[in-house]
SEGUFI-654695 format. One line per field, with one value per residue: residue number from 1; residue in one letter; x, y, z of N, C-alpha, C in turn. Coordinates in nm, 3 decimals. Layout:
BEGIN
sero: NUM,... .
drenfi: A,... .
n.c1: X,... .
n.c2: Y,... .
n.c3: Z,... .
ca.c1: X,... .
ca.c2: Y,... .
ca.c3: Z,... .
c.c1: X,... .
c.c2: Y,... .
c.c3: Z,... .
This chain:
BEGIN
sero: 1,2,3,4,5,6,7,8,9,10,11,12,13,14,15,16,17,18,19,20,21,22,23,24,25,26,27,28,29,30,31,32,33,34,35,36,37,38,39,40,41,42,43,44,45,46,47,48,49,50,51,52,53,54,55,56,57,58,59,60,61,62,63,64,65,66,67,68,69,70,71,72,73,74,75,76,77,78,79,80,81,82,83,84,85,86,87,88,89,90,91,92,93,94,95,96,97,98,99,100,101,102,103,104,105,106,107,108,109,110,111,112,113,114,115,116,117,118,119,120,121,122,123,124,125,126,127,128,129,130,131,132,133,134,135,136,137,138,139,140,141,142,143,144,145,146,147,148,149,150,151,152,153,154,155,156,157,158,159,160,161,162,163,164,165,166,167,168,169,170,171,172,173,174,175,176,177,178,179,180,181,182,183,184,185,186,187,188,189,190,191,192,193,194,195,196,197,198,199,200,201,202,203,204,205,206,207,208,209,210,211,212,213,214,215,216,217,218,219,220,221,222,223,224,225,226,227,228,229,230,231,232,233,234,235,236,237,238,239,240,241,242,243,244,245,246,247,248,249,250,251,252,253,254,255,256,257,258,259,260,261,262,263,264,265,266,267,268,269 .
drenfi: M,K,K,L,V,A,L,I,I,S,M,S,M,A,L,S,M,A,A,C,Q,G,A,K,S,G,D,K,K,D,G,A,G,A,T,E,A,A,V,T,T,E,A,K,V,N,N,K,E,L,A,V,E,T,A,D,Q,F,M,K,C,L,A,E,G,D,V,E,H,L,G,D,Y,C,T,E,D,V,I,K,E,M,K,L,D,S,M,E,E,S,L,T,S,S,F,G,A,A,N,P,D,N,P,Y,T,P,S,E,E,A,L,A,S,L,K,N,A,V,S,T,I,L,K,A,V,I,D,R,Y,E,L,G,D,V,E,G,E,D,T,L,D,S,Y,D,V,P,V,T,I,Y,V,R,N,M,Q,N,A,G,E,L,D,M,N,T,I,M,S,Q,S,L,T,E,E,D,Y,A,Q,I,M,K,L,A,Q,E,E,G,Q,N,S,M,Y,D,Y,L,M,V,N,V,M,P,K,M,F,E,K,M,A,E,E,I,S,K,I,E,S,T,P,E,N,G,S,L,T,V,E,K,Q,A,D,G,K,W,L,V,T,K,T,S,G,M,N,S,M,V,P,G,T,E,G,G,A,A,T,P,S,T,E,G,E,A,A,P,A,E,A,A,T,Q,Q .
n.c1: 0.365,0.225,0.413,0.425,0.168,0.179,0.371,0.235,0.045,0.214,0.321,0.091,0.008,0.228,0.227,-0.015,0.028,0.242,0.120,-0.058,0.119,0.253,0.105,-0.012,-0.278,-0.559,-0.877,-1.139,-1.262,-1.326,-1.329,-1.045,-1.004,-1.067,-0.859,-0.656,-0.442,-0.087,-0.029,-0.018,0.071,-0.143,-0.446,-0.465,-0.459,-0.244,0.091,0.086,-0.168,-0.140,0.050,-0.090,-0.303,-0.163,-0.059,-0.302,-0.402,-0.203,-0.235,-0.493,-0.465,-0.322,-0.511,-0.710,-0.580,-0.451,-0.191,-0.079,-0.121,0.001,0.257,0.216,0.207,0.429,0.788,1.027,1.198,1.042,0.866,1.050,1.143,0.919,0.906,0.741,0.801,0.902,0.751,0.730,0.988,1.000,0.801,0.893,1.136,1.046,0.896,1.101,1.262,1.166,1.249,1.535,1.694,1.530,1.389,1.087,0.905,0.683,0.377,0.226,-0.040,-0.036,0.120,-0.045,-0.255,-0.132,-0.084,-0.345,-0.430,-0.273,-0.377,-0.638,-0.595,-0.483,-0.698,-0.867,-0.722,-0.682,-0.873,-0.946,-0.817,-0.673,-0.575,-0.350,-0.307,-0.103,0.206,0.379,0.456,0.250,0.391,0.605,0.834,0.836,0.677,0.576,0.337,0.116,-0.025,-0.289,-0.359,-0.603,-0.583,-0.648,-0.516,-0.387,-0.243,-0.365,-0.577,-0.515,-0.416,-0.518,-0.756,-0.610,-0.631,-0.906,-0.951,-0.788,-0.908,-1.149,-1.075,-0.910,-1.024,-1.140,-1.138,-0.953,-0.723,-0.692,-0.642,-0.404,-0.227,-0.237,-0.130,0.126,0.233,0.205,0.272,0.459,0.630,0.603,0.356,0.192,0.239,0.148,-0.122,-0.199,-0.150,-0.329,-0.582,-0.626,-0.505,-0.645,-0.898,-0.823,-0.721,-0.941,-1.106,-0.942,-0.943,-1.207,-1.209,-1.019,-1.148,-1.326,-1.194,-1.138,-1.032,-0.730,-0.570,-0.276,0.014,0.176,0.379,0.409,0.649,0.624,0.717,0.791,0.865,1.118,0.983,0.747,0.556,0.408,0.527,0.528,0.809,0.923,0.844,0.723,0.690,0.587,0.613,0.785,0.588,0.606,0.695,1.001,1.200,1.443,1.354,1.093,0.796,0.851,0.876,0.663,0.759,0.735,0.719,0.559,0.312,0.223,-0.004,-0.236,-0.171,-0.178,-0.446,-0.564,-0.481,-0.603,-0.856 .
n.c2: -2.336,-2.136,-1.930,-1.875,-1.774,-1.550,-1.409,-1.348,-1.173,-0.966,-0.877,-0.784,-0.578,-0.409,-0.335,-0.195,0.014,0.139,0.229,0.410,0.607,0.684,0.694,0.938,1.071,1.142,1.289,1.104,1.076,0.935,0.584,0.355,0.249,0.455,0.620,0.813,0.787,0.863,1.208,1.440,1.710,1.743,1.895,2.062,2.359,2.506,2.477,2.472,2.375,2.120,2.013,2.020,1.847,1.608,1.572,1.540,1.300,1.124,1.137,1.044,0.779,0.682,0.730,0.552,0.319,0.222,0.104,-0.022,0.140,0.369,0.427,0.537,0.804,0.899,0.902,0.626,0.660,0.784,0.581,0.405,0.567,0.584,0.328,0.145,-0.054,-0.257,-0.448,-0.728,-0.817,-0.742,-0.905,-1.172,-1.174,-1.145,-1.380,-1.553,-1.528,-1.705,-1.949,-1.957,-2.125,-2.225,-2.035,-1.848,-1.854,-1.665,-1.737,-1.624,-1.572,-1.532,-1.300,-1.122,-1.119,-0.998,-0.740,-0.658,-0.656,-0.451,-0.242,-0.240,-0.149,0.103,0.240,0.252,0.400,0.650,0.929,1.164,1.408,1.732,1.954,2.227,2.579,2.654,2.801,3.026,3.096,3.020,2.883,2.730,2.449,2.294,2.236,2.288,2.123,2.182,1.967,1.863,1.606,1.398,1.184,0.873,0.794,0.533,0.562,0.757,0.641,0.430,0.081,-0.171,-0.429,-0.698,-0.955,-1.018,-0.975,-1.172,-1.404,-1.394,-1.418,-1.643,-1.942,-2.261,-2.443,-2.321,-2.340,-2.619,-2.680,-2.541,-2.683,-2.932,-2.875,-2.795,-3.036,-3.210,-3.080,-2.882,-2.575,-2.363,-2.396,-2.381,-2.116,-1.978,-2.041,-1.908,-1.645,-1.614,-1.694,-1.630,-1.382,-1.178,-1.168,-1.080,-0.825,-0.695,-0.681,-0.528,-0.294,-0.216,-0.140,0.066,0.252,0.367,0.558,0.900,1.122,1.317,1.621,1.627,1.779,1.800,1.789,1.780,1.749,1.823,1.755,1.836,1.597,1.474,1.354,1.488,1.415,1.463,1.416,1.313,1.384,1.403,1.365,1.521,1.504,1.251,0.940,0.616,0.345,0.081,-0.167,-0.253,-0.145,0.112,0.411,0.339,0.221,0.066,-0.287,-0.463,-0.654,-1.008,-1.114,-0.964,-1.035,-1.272,-1.345,-1.284,-1.460,-1.707,-1.718,-1.729,-1.972,-2.152,-2.205 .
n.c3: 1.405,1.533,1.540,1.271,1.209,1.372,1.235,1.000,1.105,1.193,0.951,0.820,0.991,0.973,0.704,0.691,0.876,0.752,0.524,0.636,0.727,0.501,0.257,0.079,-0.060,-0.281,-0.336,-0.415,-0.689,-0.934,-1.028,-1.002,-1.252,-1.415,-1.467,-1.685,-1.982,-1.977,-1.937,-2.200,-2.425,-2.594,-2.694,-2.474,-2.266,-2.140,-2.001,-1.722,-1.660,-1.762,-1.588,-1.345,-1.403,-1.438,-1.179,-1.045,-1.155,-1.070,-0.791,-0.773,-0.848,-0.626,-0.425,-0.492,-0.457,-0.678,-0.766,-0.982,-1.211,-1.140,-1.227,-1.476,-1.444,-1.317,-1.262,-1.266,-1.056,-0.861,-0.792,-0.677,-0.471,-0.307,-0.232,-0.355,-0.528,-0.383,-0.260,-0.309,-0.245,0.025,0.130,0.070,0.210,0.470,0.517,0.463,0.682,0.866,0.777,0.662,0.505,0.316,0.124,0.065,-0.235,-0.386,-0.559,-0.870,-0.821,-0.545,-0.527,-0.661,-0.482,-0.263,-0.364,-0.403,-0.139,-0.027,-0.177,-0.080,0.185,0.136,0.018,0.233,0.418,0.297,0.282,0.129,-0.109,-0.176,-0.424,-0.423,-0.506,-0.786,-0.836,-1.065,-1.414,-1.704,-1.894,-1.812,-1.768,-1.545,-1.236,-0.896,-0.722,-0.471,-0.219,-0.015,0.197,0.329,0.581,0.734,1.016,1.194,1.424,1.559,1.677,1.840,1.868,1.633,1.698,1.673,1.762,1.754,1.481,1.363,1.465,1.338,1.077,1.026,0.980,1.112,0.905,0.733,0.891,0.911,0.643,0.603,0.771,0.645,0.390,0.465,0.555,0.336,0.094,0.139,0.247,0.063,-0.068,0.154,0.246,0.022,0.030,0.264,0.181,-0.034,0.058,0.332,0.402,0.240,0.371,0.623,0.569,0.464,0.688,0.851,0.702,0.732,1.001,0.998,0.839,1.011,1.150,1.209,0.958,0.916,0.808,0.605,0.476,0.161,-0.139,-0.497,-0.747,-1.077,-1.406,-1.749,-1.992,-2.224,-2.435,-2.440,-2.255,-1.930,-1.607,-1.263,-1.080,-0.834,-0.489,-0.192,0.156,0.166,0.293,0.294,0.172,0.220,0.452,0.628,0.478,0.414,0.566,0.581,0.756,1.068,1.108,1.315,1.603,1.621,1.869,2.034,1.947,2.041,2.188,2.017,1.807,1.932,2.004,1.756,1.655,1.817,1.748 .
ca.c1: 0.253,0.192,0.507,0.387,0.052,0.225,0.441,0.132,-0.009,0.312,0.330,-0.030,0.010,0.333,0.180,-0.120,0.088,0.322,0.026,-0.110,0.219,0.315,0.022,-0.080,-0.341,-0.673,-1.009,-1.183,-1.365,-1.362,-1.263,-0.908,-1.005,-1.099,-0.741,-0.623,-0.304,0.002,-0.076,0.068,0.031,-0.254,-0.577,-0.457,-0.444,-0.110,0.175,0.044,-0.283,-0.089,0.115,-0.194,-0.376,-0.076,-0.059,-0.433,-0.411,-0.111,-0.297,-0.613,-0.419,-0.292,-0.634,-0.785,-0.494,-0.419,-0.046,-0.043,-0.120,0.068,0.373,0.181,0.209,0.551,0.910,1.064,1.262,0.938,0.821,1.153,1.146,0.806,0.923,0.629,0.852,0.971,0.655,0.764,1.111,0.967,0.725,0.975,1.235,0.976,0.870,1.228,1.322,1.121,1.325,1.630,1.751,1.431,1.313,0.955,0.890,0.538,0.318,0.167,-0.166,-0.004,0.164,-0.165,-0.329,-0.060,-0.109,-0.485,-0.439,-0.218,-0.476,-0.750,-0.556,-0.466,-0.830,-0.925,-0.641,-0.692,-1.009,-0.956,-0.705,-0.702,-0.459,-0.344,-0.275,0.032,0.269,0.462,0.396,0.183,0.477,0.720,0.845,0.840,0.592,0.553,0.193,0.085,-0.130,-0.333,-0.415,-0.675,-0.541,-0.694,-0.393,-0.418,-0.175,-0.457,-0.688,-0.467,-0.390,-0.631,-0.774,-0.566,-0.681,-1.038,-0.939,-0.734,-1.006,-1.255,-1.020,-0.851,-1.125,-1.092,-1.111,-0.825,-0.615,-0.675,-0.580,-0.265,-0.152,-0.229,-0.035,0.259,0.280,0.202,0.326,0.571,0.601,0.562,0.212,0.129,0.243,0.059,-0.260,-0.218,-0.153,-0.444,-0.711,-0.641,-0.468,-0.750,-1.001,-0.765,-0.707,-1.075,-1.152,-0.861,-0.990,-1.333,-1.177,-0.949,-1.245,-1.400,-1.109,-1.154,-0.913,-0.667,-0.496,-0.131,0.056,0.288,0.385,0.456,0.718,0.579,0.803,0.772,0.970,1.166,0.884,0.627,0.472,0.429,0.537,0.574,0.950,0.965,0.739,0.765,0.590,0.533,0.707,0.777,0.462,0.632,0.779,1.122,1.294,1.491,1.256,0.958,0.750,0.919,0.795,0.646,0.815,0.636,0.710,0.445,0.187,0.204,-0.142,-0.324,-0.139,-0.229,-0.592,-0.605,-0.453,-0.677,-0.997 .
ca.c2: -2.273,-2.012,-1.828,-1.841,-1.686,-1.423,-1.340,-1.292,-1.058,-0.858,-0.824,-0.708,-0.454,-0.323,-0.279,-0.096,0.129,0.210,0.300,0.525,0.710,0.726,0.708,1.066,1.087,1.222,1.308,0.983,1.118,0.824,0.460,0.342,0.221,0.574,0.699,0.827,0.759,0.970,1.336,1.506,1.847,1.746,1.948,2.128,2.503,2.552,2.382,2.463,2.284,1.985,1.971,1.997,1.726,1.495,1.555,1.490,1.158,1.053,1.128,0.961,0.639,0.648,0.729,0.432,0.203,0.173,0.107,-0.072,0.247,0.487,0.453,0.616,0.946,0.936,0.835,0.508,0.705,0.811,0.449,0.355,0.655,0.549,0.186,0.068,-0.167,-0.345,-0.531,-0.871,-0.839,-0.733,-1.025,-1.293,-1.169,-1.167,-1.523,-1.623,-1.525,-1.822,-2.064,-1.897,-2.226,-2.260,-1.910,-1.855,-1.795,-1.651,-1.759,-1.503,-1.549,-1.478,-1.162,-1.044,-1.106,-0.900,-0.608,-0.624,-0.626,-0.317,-0.151,-0.233,-0.065,0.240,0.301,0.279,0.501,0.781,0.980,1.248,1.500,1.859,2.018,2.370,2.668,2.635,2.927,3.026,3.126,2.907,2.825,2.662,2.304,2.227,2.301,2.222,2.123,2.153,1.869,1.833,1.471,1.366,1.047,0.805,0.743,0.442,0.607,0.846,0.564,0.311,-0.037,-0.252,-0.551,-0.804,-1.081,-1.040,-0.983,-1.303,-1.508,-1.386,-1.443,-1.776,-2.038,-2.397,-2.502,-2.266,-2.397,-2.759,-2.681,-2.498,-2.795,-3.036,-2.831,-2.796,-3.174,-3.284,-3.009,-2.797,-2.441,-2.271,-2.412,-2.333,-1.970,-1.931,-2.052,-1.796,-1.520,-1.606,-1.723,-1.573,-1.241,-1.086,-1.151,-0.998,-0.685,-0.639,-0.647,-0.416,-0.176,-0.176,-0.069,0.191,0.346,0.431,0.661,1.032,1.160,1.444,1.670,1.630,1.857,1.753,1.853,1.699,1.818,1.768,1.810,1.794,1.507,1.496,1.306,1.569,1.372,1.525,1.313,1.348,1.344,1.407,1.385,1.575,1.476,1.116,0.840,0.485,0.275,-0.062,-0.186,-0.332,-0.077,0.237,0.518,0.286,0.191,-0.049,-0.407,-0.502,-0.782,-1.114,-1.150,-0.895,-1.085,-1.410,-1.368,-1.297,-1.580,-1.824,-1.719,-1.767,-2.112,-2.239,-2.214 .
ca.c3: 1.333,1.602,1.494,1.134,1.214,1.428,1.127,0.913,1.175,1.192,0.815,0.790,1.069,0.920,0.576,0.715,0.940,0.652,0.437,0.712,0.742,0.378,0.139,0.080,-0.186,-0.269,-0.388,-0.482,-0.782,-1.020,-0.993,-1.049,-1.394,-1.491,-1.491,-1.826,-2.017,-1.937,-1.990,-2.297,-2.457,-2.689,-2.656,-2.345,-2.280,-2.110,-1.927,-1.582,-1.655,-1.783,-1.464,-1.245,-1.439,-1.409,-1.034,-1.006,-1.192,-0.981,-0.660,-0.785,-0.844,-0.487,-0.346,-0.526,-0.441,-0.812,-0.779,-1.114,-1.310,-1.086,-1.310,-1.595,-1.410,-1.244,-1.306,-1.189,-0.932,-0.763,-0.745,-0.588,-0.353,-0.222,-0.199,-0.407,-0.605,-0.290,-0.189,-0.318,-0.169,0.166,0.164,0.068,0.317,0.596,0.528,0.461,0.815,0.939,0.727,0.568,0.415,0.213,0.109,0.002,-0.368,-0.402,-0.690,-0.928,-0.752,-0.414,-0.547,-0.694,-0.357,-0.184,-0.420,-0.374,0.003,-0.009,-0.236,0.015,0.297,0.087,-0.002,0.365,0.485,0.232,0.274,0.009,-0.124,-0.241,-0.485,-0.396,-0.617,-0.839,-0.872,-1.184,-1.543,-1.769,-1.998,-1.753,-1.790,-1.416,-1.136,-0.767,-0.697,-0.330,-0.198,0.121,0.197,0.452,0.608,0.856,1.076,1.304,1.545,1.629,1.733,1.909,1.787,1.593,1.776,1.583,1.817,1.696,1.335,1.328,1.498,1.237,0.943,1.015,1.021,1.138,0.774,0.688,0.972,0.871,0.511,0.620,0.826,0.543,0.287,0.523,0.566,0.210,-0.022,0.177,0.296,-0.042,-0.086,0.276,0.244,-0.086,0.078,0.357,0.104,-0.124,0.122,0.465,0.406,0.193,0.475,0.729,0.526,0.450,0.822,0.895,0.630,0.795,1.124,0.963,0.783,1.120,1.207,1.148,0.885,0.948,0.692,0.602,0.360,0.081,-0.270,-0.609,-0.855,-1.205,-1.509,-1.887,-2.036,-2.361,-2.531,-2.430,-2.144,-1.799,-1.504,-1.129,-1.069,-0.694,-0.390,-0.064,0.259,0.149,0.342,0.231,0.199,0.239,0.569,0.614,0.391,0.473,0.561,0.592,0.890,1.127,1.118,1.457,1.643,1.639,2.010,2.093,1.890,2.084,2.231,1.902,1.731,2.005,1.995,1.621,1.628,1.908,1.707 .
c.c1: 0.214,0.284,0.471,0.270,0.090,0.297,0.343,0.073,0.087,0.322,0.210,-0.033,0.113,0.290,0.077,-0.064,0.170,0.232,-0.028,-0.010,0.266,0.224,-0.056,-0.147,-0.481,-0.802,-1.056,-1.297,-1.415,-1.290,-1.124,-0.903,-1.031,-0.977,-0.706,-0.481,-0.220,-0.033,0.027,0.011,-0.090,-0.381,-0.578,-0.426,-0.302,-0.037,0.131,-0.074,-0.239,-0.025,0.011,-0.272,-0.293,-0.073,-0.191,-0.447,-0.320,-0.176,-0.421,-0.575,-0.389,-0.419,-0.716,-0.702,-0.450,-0.269,-0.002,-0.030,-0.050,0.187,0.344,0.199,0.332,0.670,0.936,1.129,1.159,0.885,0.921,1.158,1.035,0.806,0.811,0.674,0.917,0.877,0.694,0.887,1.084,0.894,0.815,1.079,1.170,0.948,1.000,1.294,1.283,1.200,1.424,1.691,1.656,1.339,1.183,0.957,0.741,0.493,0.261,0.036,-0.142,0.040,0.046,-0.248,-0.265,-0.090,-0.253,-0.503,-0.387,-0.315,-0.593,-0.718,-0.542,-0.601,-0.897,-0.853,-0.666,-0.838,-1.028,-0.829,-0.752,-0.572,-0.465,-0.313,-0.129,0.087,0.350,0.384,0.338,0.273,0.598,0.718,0.851,0.757,0.592,0.405,0.167,-0.032,-0.161,-0.406,-0.480,-0.661,-0.601,-0.573,-0.425,-0.350,-0.264,-0.570,-0.643,-0.449,-0.520,-0.639,-0.741,-0.612,-0.815,-1.031,-0.888,-0.837,-1.120,-1.205,-0.969,-0.950,-1.062,-1.058,-0.979,-0.710,-0.587,-0.605,-0.435,-0.178,-0.133,-0.127,0.108,0.317,0.295,0.272,0.439,0.530,0.555,0.410,0.136,0.125,0.150,-0.087,-0.292,-0.234,-0.283,-0.577,-0.733,-0.614,-0.577,-0.858,-0.950,-0.764,-0.843,-1.128,-1.072,-0.909,-1.121,-1.306,-1.109,-1.048,-1.327,-1.322,-1.130,-1.023,-0.861,-0.582,-0.345,-0.089,0.178,0.292,0.442,0.529,0.682,0.657,0.770,0.892,1.008,1.066,0.752,0.533,0.506,0.426,0.576,0.716,1.000,0.843,0.800,0.654,0.527,0.641,0.695,0.646,0.483,0.727,0.906,1.222,1.330,1.386,1.114,0.921,0.818,0.824,0.783,0.708,0.706,0.622,0.587,0.312,0.157,0.059,-0.238,-0.299,-0.195,-0.380,-0.637,-0.586,-0.529,-0.826,-1.039 .
c.c2: -2.141,-1.898,-1.782,-1.744,-1.551,-1.341,-1.276,-1.167,-0.939,-0.794,-0.737,-0.576,-0.357,-0.257,-0.171,0.029,0.209,0.288,0.423,0.638,0.763,0.749,0.836,1.083,1.136,1.188,1.191,1.015,1.001,0.700,0.454,0.318,0.342,0.660,0.699,0.785,0.878,1.099,1.396,1.642,1.855,1.802,2.010,2.276,2.548,2.451,2.366,2.368,2.139,1.930,1.936,1.869,1.601,1.466,1.495,1.342,1.072,1.031,1.039,0.813,0.596,0.636,0.604,0.305,0.143,0.185,0.066,0.040,0.373,0.527,0.526,0.765,0.988,0.858,0.711,0.547,0.732,0.680,0.393,0.435,0.620,0.402,0.098,-0.052,-0.272,-0.441,-0.678,-0.903,-0.838,-0.858,-1.147,-1.292,-1.193,-1.314,-1.601,-1.627,-1.647,-1.947,-2.016,-1.996,-2.265,-2.139,-1.931,-1.785,-1.785,-1.676,-1.627,-1.469,-1.488,-1.332,-1.071,-1.019,-1.000,-0.759,-0.563,-0.587,-0.486,-0.213,-0.132,-0.139,0.080,0.311,0.332,0.395,0.641,0.821,1.061,1.333,1.628,1.915,2.168,2.450,2.653,2.770,2.912,3.057,3.000,2.831,2.752,2.513,2.226,2.307,2.219,2.236,2.087,2.055,1.859,1.700,1.444,1.216,0.996,0.734,0.659,0.483,0.702,0.771,0.438,0.195,-0.107,-0.376,-0.670,-0.941,-1.116,-1.057,-1.120,-1.413,-1.510,-1.426,-1.585,-1.879,-2.174,-2.468,-2.452,-2.332,-2.542,-2.769,-2.639,-2.611,-2.906,-3.000,-2.835,-2.937,-3.242,-3.213,-2.912,-2.653,-2.346,-2.274,-2.358,-2.180,-1.914,-1.936,-1.936,-1.665,-1.505,-1.617,-1.655,-1.423,-1.147,-1.062,-1.063,-0.851,-0.619,-0.596,-0.531,-0.287,-0.124,-0.095,0.065,0.295,0.419,0.547,0.793,1.074,1.296,1.489,1.664,1.696,1.797,1.829,1.755,1.789,1.748,1.836,1.752,1.711,1.535,1.453,1.383,1.529,1.451,1.417,1.374,1.295,1.345,1.429,1.442,1.551,1.340,1.017,0.711,0.417,0.126,-0.080,-0.262,-0.270,0.055,0.346,0.470,0.262,0.066,-0.168,-0.448,-0.637,-0.885,-1.153,-1.087,-0.945,-1.227,-1.438,-1.379,-1.425,-1.704,-1.832,-1.768,-1.916,-2.207,-2.247,-2.359 .
c.c3: 1.399,1.557,1.353,1.132,1.272,1.322,1.031,0.976,1.167,1.054,0.783,0.864,1.014,0.790,0.599,0.780,0.841,0.559,0.506,0.712,0.607,0.261,0.146,-0.053,-0.173,-0.329,-0.471,-0.576,-0.865,-0.973,-1.050,-1.198,-1.479,-1.518,-1.639,-1.852,-1.974,-2.009,-2.084,-2.330,-2.549,-2.624,-2.517,-2.366,-2.254,-2.021,-1.782,-1.568,-1.675,-1.657,-1.357,-1.276,-1.410,-1.260,-0.987,-1.037,-1.105,-0.845,-0.663,-0.781,-0.701,-0.404,-0.371,-0.509,-0.573,-0.837,-0.919,-1.217,-1.261,-1.172,-1.439,-1.571,-1.331,-1.300,-1.219,-1.057,-0.823,-0.705,-0.645,-0.459,-0.255,-0.183,-0.253,-0.490,-0.516,-0.218,-0.191,-0.236,-0.019,0.213,0.174,0.178,0.452,0.618,0.536,0.597,0.897,0.899,0.621,0.470,0.303,0.191,0.031,-0.134,-0.397,-0.545,-0.741,-0.858,-0.614,-0.426,-0.580,-0.569,-0.267,-0.233,-0.393,-0.227,0.033,-0.063,-0.141,0.131,0.253,0.074,0.131,0.434,0.429,0.218,0.146,0.000,-0.191,-0.298,-0.459,-0.521,-0.656,-0.883,-1.000,-1.310,-1.607,-1.867,-1.943,-1.786,-1.660,-1.316,-1.008,-0.734,-0.550,-0.319,-0.048,0.117,0.332,0.478,0.737,0.916,1.198,1.433,1.626,1.700,1.806,1.813,1.749,1.682,1.686,1.632,1.754,1.546,1.293,1.354,1.396,1.097,0.923,1.070,1.051,1.008,0.717,0.761,0.933,0.736,0.518,0.671,0.724,0.436,0.340,0.527,0.431,0.094,0.012,0.204,0.187,-0.062,0.036,0.278,0.137,-0.041,0.173,0.281,0.026,-0.051,0.257,0.465,0.352,0.297,0.588,0.690,0.506,0.588,0.881,0.830,0.690,0.922,1.096,0.915,0.889,1.182,1.134,1.081,0.930,0.830,0.711,0.471,0.291,-0.050,-0.372,-0.708,-0.985,-1.317,-1.647,-1.931,-2.181,-2.466,-2.524,-2.318,-2.018,-1.693,-1.371,-1.114,-0.925,-0.606,-0.263,0.038,0.246,0.190,0.263,0.268,0.223,0.357,0.537,0.520,0.455,0.457,0.580,0.737,0.942,1.136,1.263,1.485,1.662,1.787,2.073,2.045,1.935,2.120,2.115,1.824,1.799,1.995,1.860,1.597,1.720,1.873,1.692 .
């Protein structure tokens, strides 16, 4: 069980570090639900304005952790480039390492919890963004939109106190339920419980600590292009790393060996 809890810690730290290094987004003007449908040429003045609006909506989704609607403003290649479609695979492979003969298949509720957790970290990591001036004539079909993103990078503030976070998140009741599920229903139910009941508390506490870090500016750019159907979409990002650990270009997943102390503290409640 100690190894299991250590794995949870490693996954949470990796996700948050990846978000710090890769999620570049901005200006939290409206809530995630306020994002519009994909931008088209209707009721707009010129192509440059369309490109800028598309970039703004794309960045707003990232700033609000609204991964679900991000695809309304970018191509599938951008989602793949940022590794945002690899969360489930990363999760299942991480858990599967503990028992490769019986891989974990997360429930829909567990997957929703994972996405919410990533959203929580993104919103904490990203302070705001600013779009720069766009060069080129107003009638082009492709623009590069400069972006400055103010990011709270945990590397600037040392490591989070995962020992304390785990002790505050994994209650005696949680631990008893985890042990019961492991014995009576198997590892899938046990992992699902961790994902749905423990991980959200961990990420909320991590977000509280991340929010205390002073943000620093990082520069990137978005290539926005008019599509054949008239929609404008982000087709390429620059200066944005992978946001999911365990994939090429992403943040490295910390070893569970280094988390022995936090894991032990959490399981001795």
